[in-house]
C-alpha positions in Angstrom: -99.5 11.0 14.1 -100.0 12.7 10.8 -96.5 13.4 10.5 -95.4 10.1 11.3 -97.8 8.6 8.6 -96.5 10.9 5.9 -92.8 9.9 7.0 -93.7 6.4 6.9 -94.9 6.3 3.5 -93.3 9.2 1.6 -89.4 8.6 2.7 -89.7 5.0 1.6 -91.1 6.1 -1.9 -88.2 8.5 -2.3 -85.7 5.8 -1.0 -87.2 3.5 -3.8 -86.8 6.2 -6.5 -83.2 6.6 -5.5 -82.2 3.2 -5.1 -83.7 2.4 -8.6 -82.2 4.8 -10.7 -78.8 4.1 -8.5 -78.9 0.5 -10.3 -77.9 2.2 -13.5 -75.0 4.0 -11.9 -73.9 0.8 -10.3 -74.1 -1.0 -13.7 -71.8 1.4 -15.3 -69.1 1.6 -12.4 -69.2 -2.2 -12.6 -67.4 -1.9 -16.2 -64.6 0.2 -14.6 -64.0 -1.3 -11.0 -64.6 -4.4 -8.8 -67.1 -4.6 -6.2 -64.8 -4.2 -3.5 -63.2 -1.0 -4.9 -66.5 0.5 -6.0 -68.1 -0.2 -2.4 -65.2 1.3 -0.7 -65.5 4.2 -2.7 -69.4 4.7 -2.1 -69.0 4.0 1.5 -66.2 6.3 1.9 -68.2 8.9 0.0 -71.1 8.2 2.2 -69.6 8.3 5.5 -67.9 11.7 4.7 -71.3 13.2 3.8 -73.1 12.0 6.7 -70.4 13.1 8.9 -70.7 16.4 7.4 -74.6 16.3 8.1 -73.9 15.4 11.7 -71.7 18.2 12.3 -74.1 21.0 10.6 -77.0 19.5 12.6 -74.9 20.0 16.0 -74.0 23.6 14.7 -77.7 24.4 13.9 -79.0 23.3 17.0 -76.6 25.1 19.0 -77.3 28.3 17.0 -81.1 28.0 17.9 -80.1 27.5 21.6 -81.5 24.1 21.8 -80.7 21.6 24.2 -78.4 18.3 23.4 -80.2 15.5 22.2 -80.8 13.1 24.8 -77.8 10.8 25.2 -77.9 7.4 23.4 -75.9 4.4 24.5 -72.6 4.3 22.7 -72.7 0.6 23.2 -76.1 0.5 21.1 -74.8 2.9 18.3 -71.7 0.7 18.0 -73.4 -2.7 18.0 -76.1 -1.5 15.7 -73.6 0.2 13.2 -71.6 -3.2 13.2 -74.6 -5.2 12.5 -76.2 -2.8 9.9 -72.8 -2.1 8.4 -71.8 -6.0 8.0 -74.9 -7.1 6.5 -75.2 -3.9 4.3 -71.5 -4.7 3.1 -72.1 -8.1 2.3 -75.6 -7.4 0.5 -74.0 -4.4 -1.5 -71.0 -6.9 -2.5 -73.4 -9.6 -4.1 -75.6 -6.7 -5.8 -72.6 -5.0 -7.3 -71.1 -8.5 -8.5 -74.2 -9.4 -9.8 -74.5 -6.4 -11.9 -71.2 -7.2 -13.7 -73.3 -9.7 -15.7 -77.1 -8.8 -15.6 -79.3 -5.7 -16.1 -80.4 -3.0 -13.6 -84.0 -4.0 -14.6 -83.4 -7.8 -13.6 -81.2 -6.9 -10.6 -84.0 -4.4 -9.3 -86.6 -7.0 -9.5 -84.7 -10.0 -7.8 -83.5 -7.7 -5.2 -87.1 -6.8 -4.5 -87.8 -10.6 -3.2 -87.0 -9.1 0.2 -90.5 -8.0 0.4 -91.5 -11.5 0.6 -88.4 -12.6 2.9 -89.1 -10.2 5.7 -92.4 -11.3 6.5 -91.1 -14.8 6.2 -88.5 -14.0 8.7 -90.9 -12.7 11.1 -92.7 -16.4 10.8 -89.5 -17.8 11.9 -89.6 -15.6 14.8 -93.1 -17.0 15.8 -95.3 -14.5 14.4 -98.3 -15.4 12.5 -98.4 -14.7 8.6 -101.6 -14.2 6.2 -102.2 -17.0 4.1 -102.2 -14.9 1.2 -98.2 -14.4 1.7 -98.1 -18.0 0.6 -99.5 -17.1 -2.9 -97.0 -14.2 -3.2 -94.2 -16.7 -2.6 -95.2 -18.8 -5.2 -95.8 -15.9 -7.6 -92.2 -14.8 -6.6 -90.8 -18.1 -7.5 -92.5 -18.2 -10.7 -91.3 -14.6 -11.5 -87.7 -15.4 -10.5 -87.9 -18.4 -12.8 -89.0 -16.2 -15.8 -86.3 -13.5 -15.0 -83.4 -15.8 -14.1 -84.0 -19.3 -15.9 -82.7 -19.5 -19.5 -84.3 -21.7 -22.0 -81.6 -24.3 -21.4 -82.5 -24.4 -17.7 -79.4 -22.7 -16.6 -79.2 -19.5 -14.1 -76.5 -17.0 -14.9 -74.1 -16.2 -12.3 -75.1 -12.7 -12.0 -78.7 -13.4 -11.3 -77.5 -15.7 -8.6 -75.4 -13.2 -6.8 -78.3 -10.5 -6.7 -80.6 -13.4 -5.3 -78.1 -13.9 -2.4 -78.2 -10.1 -2.1 -81.9 -10.2 -1.3 -81.3 -12.4 1.6 -78.7 -10.1 3.0 -81.1 -7.1 2.5 -83.6 -8.8 4.6 -81.2 -9.1 7.3 -80.1 -5.6 7.0 -83.9 -4.4 7.2 -84.6 -6.6 10.3 -81.3 -5.3 12.1 -82.4 -1.7 11.3 -85.7 -2.3 12.5 -84.1 -3.7 15.7 -81.7 -0.6 16.4 -83.7 2.3 14.8 -85.7 2.9 18.2 -82.7 2.7 20.4 -80.3 5.3 18.7 -80.1 8.3 16.5 -81.1 7.3 13.1 -78.4 9.8 11.3 -75.7 8.6 13.7 -76.5 4.9 13.1 -76.4 5.5 9.3 -72.8 7.4 9.5 -71.4 4.3 11.7 -72.9 1.9 9.3 -71.1 3.4 6.3 -67.7 3.5 8.3 -67.9 -0.1 9.0 -68.8 -0.7 5.3 -65.9 1.0 4.3 -63.5 -0.8 6.5 -65.0 -4.1 5.6 -65.0 -3.3 1.7 -61.5 -2.0 1.9 -60.2 -5.5 3.2 -61.0 -7.0 -0.2 -59.7 -4.4 -2.4 -56.2 -6.0 -2.6 -57.8 -8.7 -4.5 -59.0 -6.6 -7.4 -57.2 -4.6 -10.1 -57.5 -0.9 -9.4 -59.3 1.4 -12.1 -57.2 3.2 -14.3 -57.0 7.0 -13.2 -57.0 7.9 -16.8 -60.8 6.9 -16.9 -61.6 8.8 -13.7 -64.0 10.8 -15.5 -66.0 7.8 -16.7 -66.6 6.4 -13.2 -66.2 9.4 -11.0 -69.9 10.4 -11.2 -71.3 6.8 -10.8 -69.5 6.8 -7.2 -70.4 10.1 -5.9 -74.1 9.5 -7.2 -74.3 6.0 -5.5 -72.2 7.6 -2.5 -74.3 10.7 -2.0 -77.5 9.9 -3.0 -78.1 6.0 -2.8 -75.9 5.3 0.3 -75.8 8.6 2.4 -79.5 9.8 1.7 -81.6 6.9 0.9 -80.2 4.8 3.4 -80.7 7.4 6.2 -84.3 7.8 4.8 -84.8 4.0 5.3 -83.6 4.1 8.9 -85.7 7.4 9.3 -88.9 5.5 7.9 -88.7 2.3 9.8 -88.7 4.2 13.3 -91.8 3.2 14.9 -92.9 1.4 11.7 -93.8 -2.2 10.5 -90.8 -3.2 8.5 -93.0 -5.4 6.2 -95.0 -2.3 5.1 -92.1 -0.2 4.7 -90.3 -2.8 2.7 -93.3 -2.9 0.3 -93.1 0.5 -0.3 -89.1 0.4 -0.8 -89.5 -2.6 -3.2 -90.9 -0.2 -5.7 -87.0 0.4 -6.4 -87.6 -2.5 -9.0 -89.7 -0.4 -11.0 -87.6 2.7 -11.2 -84.6 0.2 -11.8 -86.4 -1.2 -14.8 -87.7 2.2 -16.0 -84.2 4.0 -15.5 -82.4 1.2 -17.3 -84.7 1.4 -20.4 -84.6 5.1 -20.5 -80.9 5.8 -19.8 -79.0 2.6 -20.9 -81.4 1.4 -23.5 -82.0 -2.1 -22.0 -84.8 -4.0 -23.5 -86.3 -7.1 -21.7 -88.0 -9.9 -23.6 -91.7 -10.9 -23.0 -90.8 -13.5 -20.9 -88.8 -11.4 -18.5 -91.6 -8.6 -18.5 -93.6 -11.5 -17.4 -91.3 -12.2 -14.5 -91.3 -8.6 -13.5 -95.1 -8.6 -13.4 -95.3 -11.7 -11.5 -92.8 -10.7 -8.9 -94.6 -7.2 -8.6 -97.6 -8.9 -7.6 -96.1 -11.1 -5.4 -94.6 -8.0 -3.5 -98.1 -6.4 -3.4 -100.0 -9.5 -2.7 -97.6 -10.3 0.4 -98.7 -7.0 2.2 -102.7 -7.0 1.3 -104.6 -6.7 4.4 -106.2 -10.2 4.1 -107.5 -11.8 7.5 -105.6 -14.7 9.0 -108.9 -16.4 9.3 -110.8 -16.4 12.6 -109.6 -13.7 14.7 -107.6 -14.9 17.6 -105.7 -13.3 20.5 -102.1 -12.0 19.5 -99.3 -14.5 20.3 -96.8 -14.0 22.9 -94.1 -13.5 20.2 -96.0 -10.4 19.1 -99.2 -11.2 17.0 -99.1 -10.9 13.3 -96.4 -9.7 10.9 -97.2 -8.2 7.8 -100.8 -7.8 8.8 -102.0 -5.1 6.6 -101.9 -2.1 9.4 -101.1 1.1 7.6 -97.7 2.5 7.6 
């Protein structure tokens, strides 16, 4: 039980740190290649990295004389990889497209909207939601207004792309939650990135290929995002969500927004206005408030749909 508690709390925070700093690498890569090209490269690197890990794990188990892991359903693994990979492909495209015209800090905070959308999706599935969540939604809307809407009451295209990406990541989190207890986490992550590689490659002909002469400029962002943000962090996400409340795990992972803002300021020298800092503060308050253990009111028997969602139970 203690090991599970550590896994469910520490792994999402490590994931958030990697994702947050990856916004900087993604922003740099956006200057040299289109989103389909970049996502194809990162997904291919992640797939090869994870395939290697699967092979090493098999050799390690064999050297220790361990029995083979219980056989899992190939159908569940394939279906899970298709669903997770499809949702991740769409989310990553919109995120990378948005980073062409918005800063890593803003992109990180807008992406964190999934912390509110995940429990709202639970409401759509017939699960009760704490009343405090609605205050969180209001704070999130106010934060997005401060972050995205200019004085001319217009929203930049990059902000809209990242906002769509937040909805797609919500779907990816819920799909992972569905399949993570059915199949091996490392295998699921490997298939997920194989699917993402294929889907992203289909869009590459519509983009201009990056110049080989600038390989040294965009190679490190691709490798960092491919190995760490994709191969490592998304696998940690799957492992963290096993037997966990997805709303609680998503709260911890949403701290990527803080790491993104800090990394953007320290590495790229980005500076946000006072209004944007206010928006960041409102967004952070929203994602925290959405998961505080506020009571639903009078205690009632759990509904047939599964009781409460985001009810403050510890990770």
